PAZA-310739 format. One record per residue (C-alpha): residue in three letters; chain; x, y, z. Coordinates in steps of 0.02 Angstrom, whole numbers, padded with zeros to 5 digits. Example, Ala and Ser with C-alpha at 12.3 -4.5 7.8 and 13.67 -1.06 7.14 Angstrom:
// PAZA-310739
MIKOL   fiba   fipa        x        y        z
MIKOL    ALA      A    00615   -00225    00390
MIKOL    SER      A    00684   -00053    00357
//
This chain:
// PAZA-310739
MIKOL   fiba   fipa        x        y        z
MIKOL    MET      A   -01393    01827    00135
MIKOL    GLU      A   -01535    01717    00071
MIKOL    SER      A   -01494    01648   -00100
MIKOL    ALA      A   -01609    01692   -00244
MIKOL    LEU      A   -01730    01556   -00302
MIKOL    LEU      A   -01730    01533   -00490
MIKOL    ALA      A   -01843    01438   -00609
MIKOL    PRO      A   -01717    01377   -00736
MIKOL    THR      A   -01769    01307   -00903
MIKOL    ILE      A   -01600    01324   -00989
MIKOL    PRO      A   -01445    01237   -00920
MIKOL    ALA      A   -01312    01351   -00848
MIKOL    ALA      A   -01177    01226   -00893
MIKOL    LYS      A   -01146    01043   -00927
MIKOL    ILE      A   -01029    00912   -00857
MIKOL    SER      A   -00869    00904   -00960
MIKOL    SER      A   -00769    00782   -00851
MIKOL    LEU      A   -00789    00672   -00698
MIKOL    PHE      A   -00649    00612   -00584
MIKOL    ILE      A   -00635    00483   -00446
MIKOL    TYR      A   -00493    00473   -00320
MIKOL    PRO      A   -00504    00301   -00238
MIKOL    VAL      A   -00346    00326   -00132
MIKOL    LYS      A   -00335    00495   -00047
MIKOL    SER      A   -00197    00604   -00123
MIKOL    CYS      A   -00154    00477   -00258
MIKOL    ARG      A   -00195    00505   -00442
MIKOL    GLY      A   -00373    00521   -00497
MIKOL    ILE      A   -00465    00423   -00631
MIKOL    SER      A   -00560    00512   -00769
MIKOL    VAL      A   -00726    00424   -00801
MIKOL    SER      A   -00873    00448   -00919
MIKOL    HIS      A   -01002    00417   -00784
MIKOL    ALA      A   -01007    00393   -00596
MIKOL    PRO      A   -01135    00316   -00478
MIKOL    LEU      A   -01189    00433   -00339
MIKOL    THR      A   -01186    00385   -00156
MIKOL    PRO      A   -01219    00494   -00003
MIKOL    THR      A   -01031    00494    00031
MIKOL    GLY      A   -00982    00551   -00144
MIKOL    VAL      A   -00958    00466   -00311
MIKOL    ARG      A   -00931    00280   -00288
MIKOL    TRP      A   -00754    00230   -00237
MIKOL    ASP      A   -00701    00409   -00200
MIKOL    ARG      A   -00576    00421   -00056
MIKOL    GLN      A   -00622    00250    00014
MIKOL    TRP      A   -00437    00220    00050
MIKOL    VAL      A   -00303    00322    00134
MIKOL    VAL      A   -00119    00296    00170
MIKOL    VAL      A   -00075    00329    00352
MIKOL    ASN      A    00090    00349    00444
MIKOL    SER      A    00152    00255    00596
MIKOL    GLN      A    00039    00362    00707
MIKOL    GLY      A   -00114    00323    00603
MIKOL    ARG      A   -00125    00498    00530
MIKOL    ALA      A   -00171    00524    00348
MIKOL    CYS      A   -00028    00548    00226
MIKOL    THR      A   -00066    00678    00092
MIKOL    GLN      A    00028    00768   -00045
MIKOL    ARG      A    00052    00915    00073
MIKOL    VAL      A    00189    00815    00161
MIKOL    ASP      A    00214    00671    00039
MIKOL    PRO      A    00203    00743   -00137
MIKOL    LYS      A    00263    00576   -00210
MIKOL    LEU      A    00085    00513   -00185
MIKOL    ALA      A    00045    00610   -00344
MIKOL    LEU      A    00142    00478   -00440
MIKOL    VAL      A    00035    00332   -00381
MIKOL    GLU      A   -00084    00278   -00520
MIKOL    VAL      A   -00246    00191   -00476
MIKOL    GLU      A   -00344    00069   -00584
MIKOL    LEU      A   -00515   -00003   -00545
MIKOL    PRO      A   -00599   -00153   -00628
MIKOL    PRO      A   -00680   -00106   -00794
MIKOL    ASP      A   -00855   -00140   -00727
MIKOL    ALA      A   -00831   -00054   -00558
MIKOL    LEU      A   -00946    00089   -00608
MIKOL    VAL      A   -01092   -00021   -00660
MIKOL    GLU      A   -01243    00023   -00553
MIKOL    ASP      A   -01264   -00147   -00469
MIKOL    TYR      A   -01079   -00195   -00466
MIKOL    GLN      A   -01030   -00324   -00337
MIKOL    ALA      A   -00847   -00359   -00304
MIKOL    THR      A   -00788   -00540   -00309
MIKOL    LYS      A   -00630   -00627   -00252
MIKOL    ASP      A   -00559   -00588   -00424
MIKOL    SER      A   -00596   -00400   -00413
MIKOL    TYR      A   -00441   -00294   -00385
MIKOL    MET      A   -00389   -00114   -00374
MIKOL    VAL      A   -00214   -00101   -00448
MIKOL    LEU      A   -00087    00030   -00392
MIKOL    LYS      A    00066    00076   -00494
MIKOL    ALA      A    00212    00193   -00458
MIKOL    PRO      A    00386    00226   -00529
MIKOL    GLY      A    00510    00092   -00478
MIKOL    MET      A    00377   -00016   -00396
MIKOL    GLU      A    00295   -00178   -00446
MIKOL    PRO      A    00105   -00161   -00465
MIKOL    LEU      A    00008   -00185   -00304
MIKOL    LYS      A   -00158   -00277   -00313
MIKOL    ILE      A   -00290   -00240   -00181
MIKOL    CYS      A   -00434   -00364   -00174
MIKOL    LEU      A   -00599   -00270   -00165
MIKOL    SER      A   -00694   -00409   -00078
MIKOL    LYS      A   -00576   -00482    00052
MIKOL    GLN      A   -00613   -00490    00238
MIKOL    HIS      A   -00515   -00356    00329
MIKOL    GLU      A   -00435   -00341    00499
MIKOL    VAL      A   -00492   -00185    00592
MIKOL    THR      A   -00360   -00059    00642
MIKOL    GLU      A   -00400    00078    00768
MIKOL    ALA      A   -00356    00262    00790
MIKOL    ILE      A   -00350    00314    00607
MIKOL    THR      A   -00354    00505    00594
MIKOL    VAL      A   -00404    00618    00450
MIKOL    TRP      A   -00407    00798    00506
MIKOL    GLU      A   -00536    00813    00645
MIKOL    TRP      A   -00601    00635    00628
MIKOL    THR      A   -00533    00482    00717
MIKOL    GLY      A   -00603    00307    00699
MIKOL    SER      A   -00568    00130    00644
MIKOL    ALA      A   -00527    00071    00468
MIKOL    TRP      A   -00493   -00091    00377
MIKOL    ASP      A   -00309   -00136    00359
MIKOL    GLU      A   -00261   -00187    00182
MIKOL    GLY      A   -00122   -00298    00246
MIKOL    ILE      A    00066   -00317    00259
MIKOL    GLU      A    00103   -00315    00072
MIKOL    ALA      A    00013   -00150    00048
MIKOL    SER      A    00097   -00075    00201
MIKOL    GLN      A    00268   -00127    00138
MIKOL    TRP      A    00233   -00060   -00037
MIKOL    PHE      A    00190    00114    00025
MIKOL    SER      A    00327    00110    00157
MIKOL    ASP      A    00456    00072    00023
MIKOL    PHE      A    00387    00203   -00096
MIKOL    LEU      A    00374    00344    00030
MIKOL    GLY      A    00527    00295    00131
MIKOL    LYS      A    00440    00286    00299
MIKOL    PRO      A    00325    00164    00391
MIKOL    CYS      A    00152    00171    00312
MIKOL    GLN      A   -00010    00075    00305
MIKOL    LEU      A   -00150    00071    00177
MIKOL    VAL      A   -00323    00068    00255
MIKOL    ARG      A   -00502    00069    00190
MIKOL    PHE      A   -00648    00159    00269
MIKOL    ASN      A   -00740    00044    00389
MIKOL    THR      A   -00917    00057    00323
MIKOL    ASP      A   -00978   -00074    00446
MIKOL    SER      A   -00957    00035    00600
MIKOL    GLU      A   -00899    00211    00555
MIKOL    VAL      A   -00988    00368    00496
MIKOL    ARG      A   -00895    00529    00458
MIKOL    GLN      A   -01016    00673    00450
MIKOL    VAL      A   -00976    00838    00364
MIKOL    ASP      A   -00958    00998    00464
MIKOL    PRO      A   -01131    01037    00538
MIKOL    ASP      A   -01085    01222    00543
MIKOL    TYR      A   -01103    01224    00353
MIKOL    VAL      A   -01233    01094    00311
MIKOL    GLY      A   -01362    01001    00414
MIKOL    GLY      A   -01443    00833    00390
MIKOL    GLN      A   -01358    00666    00370
MIKOL    HIS      A   -01225    00716    00245
MIKOL    ARG      A   -01065    00617    00263
MIKOL    THR      A   -00904    00573    00176
MIKOL    TYR      A   -00761    00449    00183
MIKOL    PHE      A   -00580    00512    00180
MIKOL    SER      A   -00603    00673    00081
MIKOL    ASP      A   -00541    00831    00165
MIKOL    GLY      A   -00715    00884    00215
MIKOL    TYR      A   -00854    00863    00087
MIKOL    PRO      A   -00909    00725   -00032
MIKOL    PHE      A   -00905    00827   -00195
MIKOL    LEU      A   -00796    00964   -00267
MIKOL    LEU      A   -00859    01057   -00421
MIKOL    LEU      A   -00758    01172   -00535
MIKOL    SER      A   -00788    01253   -00703
MIKOL    GLN      A   -00674    01242   -00854
MIKOL    GLU      A   -00698    01429   -00876
MIKOL    SER      A   -00623    01463   -00704
MIKOL    LEU      A   -00470    01362   -00751
MIKOL    VAL      A   -00455    01455   -00917
MIKOL    ALA      A   -00468    01623   -00828
MIKOL    LEU      A   -00331    01573   -00707
MIKOL    ASN      A   -00218    01504   -00844
MIKOL    GLU      A   -00229    01669   -00937
MIKOL    LEU      A   -00139    01747   -00788
MIKOL    LEU      A   -00004    01613   -00771
MIKOL    LYS      A    00160    01606   -00865
MIKOL    GLU      A    00140    01418   -00880
MIKOL    PRO      A   -00039    01351   -00891
MIKOL    ILE      A   -00085    01210   -00774
MIKOL    PRO      A   -00205    01063   -00798
MIKOL    ILE      A   -00362    01032   -00699
MIKOL    ASN      A   -00280    00888   -00603
MIKOL    ARG      A   -00194    01016   -00491
MIKOL    PHE      A   -00363    01053   -00412
MIKOL    ARG      A   -00432    00875   -00398
MIKOL    PRO      A   -00617    00908   -00432
MIKOL    ASN      A   -00747    00771   -00444
MIKOL    ILE      A   -00859    00868   -00563
MIKOL    LEU      A   -00793    00983   -00699
MIKOL    VAL      A   -00923    01085   -00792
MIKOL    GLU      A   -00915    01200   -00943
MIKOL    GLY      A   -01024    01330   -01027
MIKOL    CYS      A   -01036    01457   -00886
MIKOL    ASP      A   -00943    01617   -00843
MIKOL    PRO      A   -00779    01604   -00746
MIKOL    TYR      A   -00808    01576   -00560
MIKOL    SER      A   -00996    01559   -00582
MIKOL    GLU      A   -00985    01407   -00468
MIKOL    ASP      A   -00942    01524   -00323
MIKOL    LEU      A   -01122    01581   -00324
MIKOL    TRP      A   -01215    01416   -00339
MIKOL    THR      A   -01301    01365   -00178
MIKOL    GLU      A   -01418    01238   -00258
MIKOL    ILE      A   -01403    01156   -00427
MIKOL    LYS      A   -01482    01011   -00519
MIKOL    ILE      A   -01372    00894   -00620
MIKOL    SER      A   -01485    00791   -00732
MIKOL    GLU      A   -01620    00753   -00602
MIKOL    PHE      A   -01510    00759   -00447
MIKOL    LEU      A   -01508    00903   -00324
MIKOL    PHE      A   -01342    00965   -00254
MIKOL    GLN      A   -01311    01096   -00123
MIKOL    GLY      A   -01164    01216   -00132
MIKOL    VAL      A   -01094    01210    00044
MIKOL    LYS      A   -00942    01324    00046
MIKOL    LEU      A   -00805    01391   -00066
MIKOL    CYS      A   -00655    01276   -00071
MIKOL    SER      A   -00503    01353    00013
MIKOL    ARG      A   -00345    01285   -00067
MIKOL    CYS      A   -00192    01212    00018
MIKOL    LYS      A   -00019    01173   -00051
MIKOL    VAL      A   -00078    01033   -00167
MIKOL    PRO      A   -00118    01141   -00320
MIKOL    THR      A    00065    01194   -00323
MIKOL    ILE      A    00121    01013   -00347
MIKOL    ASN      A    00150    00954   -00525
MIKOL    GLN      A    00048    00794   -00533
MIKOL    GLU      A    00163    00718   -00664
MIKOL    THR      A    00324    00744   -00566
MIKOL    GLY      A    00273    00764   -00384
MIKOL    ILE      A    00375    00926   -00375
MIKOL    ALA      A    00302    01082   -00295
MIKOL    GLY      A    00321    01260   -00358
MIKOL    SER      A    00249    01429   -00311
MIKOL    GLU      A    00105    01435   -00435
MIKOL    PRO      A   -00041    01446   -00445
MIKOL    THR      A   -00048    01502   -00263
MIKOL    GLU      A    00050    01663   -00294
MIKOL    THR      A   -00072    01716   -00429
MIKOL    LEU      A   -00224    01658   -00331
MIKOL    MET      A   -00168    01765   -00184
MIKOL    LYS      A   -00181    01916   -00298
MIKOL    THR      A   -00346    01870   -00379
MIKOL    ARG      A   -00440    01743   -00272
MIKOL    SER      A   -00392    01776   -00091
MIKOL    GLY      A   -00520    01816    00041
MIKOL    LYS      A   -00450    01992    00044
MIKOL    VAL      A   -00496    02011   -00140
MIKOL    ILE      A   -00662    01920   -00159
MIKOL    ARG      A   -00725    01923    00021
MIKOL    PRO      A   -00655    02085    00092
MIKOL    ASP      A   -00778    02098    00236
MIKOL    ALA      A   -00762    01917    00293
MIKOL    LYS      A   -00635    01818    00392
MIKOL    ASN      A   -00493    01713    00319
MIKOL    LYS      A   -00425    01852    00210
MIKOL    ASN      A   -00264    01755    00175
MIKOL    LYS      A   -00350    01599    00109
MIKOL    VAL      A   -00369    01571   -00077
MIKOL    TYR      A   -00527    01499   -00152
MIKOL    PHE      A   -00553    01394   -00308
MIKOL    GLY      A   -00706    01284   -00330
MIKOL    GLN      A   -00864    01243   -00233
MIKOL    ASN      A   -00885    01105   -00104
MIKOL    MET      A   -01050    01015   -00126
MIKOL    VAL      A   -01163    00882   -00053
MIKOL    TRP      A   -01294    00781   -00144
MIKOL    ASN      A   -01468    00802   -00070
MIKOL    TRP      A   -01500    00618   -00093
MIKOL    MET      A   -01658    00621    00012
MIKOL    GLU      A   -01736    00755   -00099
MIKOL    SER      A   -01680    00707   -00274
MIKOL    SER      A   -01828    00674   -00388
MIKOL    ALA      A   -01746    00547   -00504
MIKOL    LYS      A   -01854    00395   -00535
MIKOL    GLY      A   -01791    00217   -00541
MIKOL    SER      A   -01640    00137   -00461
MIKOL    GLU      A   -01501    00214   -00562
MIKOL    LYS      A   -01414    00359   -00474
MIKOL    ILE      A   -01282    00402   -00603
MIKOL    ILE      A   -01213    00566   -00669
MIKOL    GLN      A   -01118    00569   -00833
MIKOL    VAL      A   -01018    00680   -00947
MIKOL    GLY      A   -01138    00788   -01047
MIKOL    ASP      A   -01269    00800   -00909
MIKOL    PRO      A   -01349    00973   -00898
MIKOL    VAL      A   -01322    01082   -00745
MIKOL    TYR      A   -01467    01193   -00691
MIKOL    VAL      A   -01446    01328   -00559
MIKOL    ILE      A   -01591    01328   -00435
MIKOL    ARG      A   -01525    01451   -00306
MIKOL    MET      A   -01377    01569   -00306
MIKOL    VAL      A   -01304    01715   -00211
MIKOL    SER      A   -01258    01879   -00292
MIKOL    SER      A   -01070    01876   -00261
MIKOL    ALA      A   -00930    01772   -00187
MIKOL    ALA      A   -00936    01889   -00038
MIKOL    GLN      A   -01109    01819    00000
MIKOL    ALA      A   -01057    01638   -00016
MIKOL    ALA      A   -01012    01527    00131
MIKOL    ALA      A   -00825    01497    00150
//
């Protein structure tokens, strides 16, 4: 169904939090502002840990990754930031010495790195990083960075056209959730859970629960975003991000309230559960003037187009 075109003058919500996940499946960083790039917020999922076959390690199989903290240089989110030989990403984990990853070093290329459907080359972060993750996870591992010199990973053309792309995220460069959706879910749970279980990039507040299901085009500040598809959730939300231990919730409750059978009864994938909206930034159409492409906490969110129900949304 064609989404309705609105002429909004009042924001539907505002940004309440922003998160960056530099290393796929490791802990996120809460930030006050984030530079936009066509592949997502800057630094997001530029790195991934891979196993001895070059396949991505995620919390689905290696929940201990939830315990790896990531720190970026204090000025890494400045618009015109340029890494130097003294610029490091620092990784910390229980029982491990801190690992420093130089952000400007020359990398060796490693081939046959696989993230879901995509296979390509990446930059190897070296022996020390490989040993650090191998020791922590108890199996041979390697830390690699997306090879921006030669690789492009486009998003699924079945859902969005154009030149939209991403690095090592599961499928799309942005994930948006509302605080109200989390509150509505927590009211059904015996033990409330924090937003870090769902790993959004953009958390908004001020709208009705699950409003984000319906948003097919929004404007954040002066930047246009397209709602691509509802986010189907895997095992990761069941993993306590403070302990790395999985449980049964919130998936059990989501199956009763947010499964395809419940919110999309006439569509496929009835046994999937949905929470959040995958998005792309229409960077070729955004009307913002000047060089700064930054979103920040407090920015208004305007709904430009929306569908009438989750059943009408792409998923």
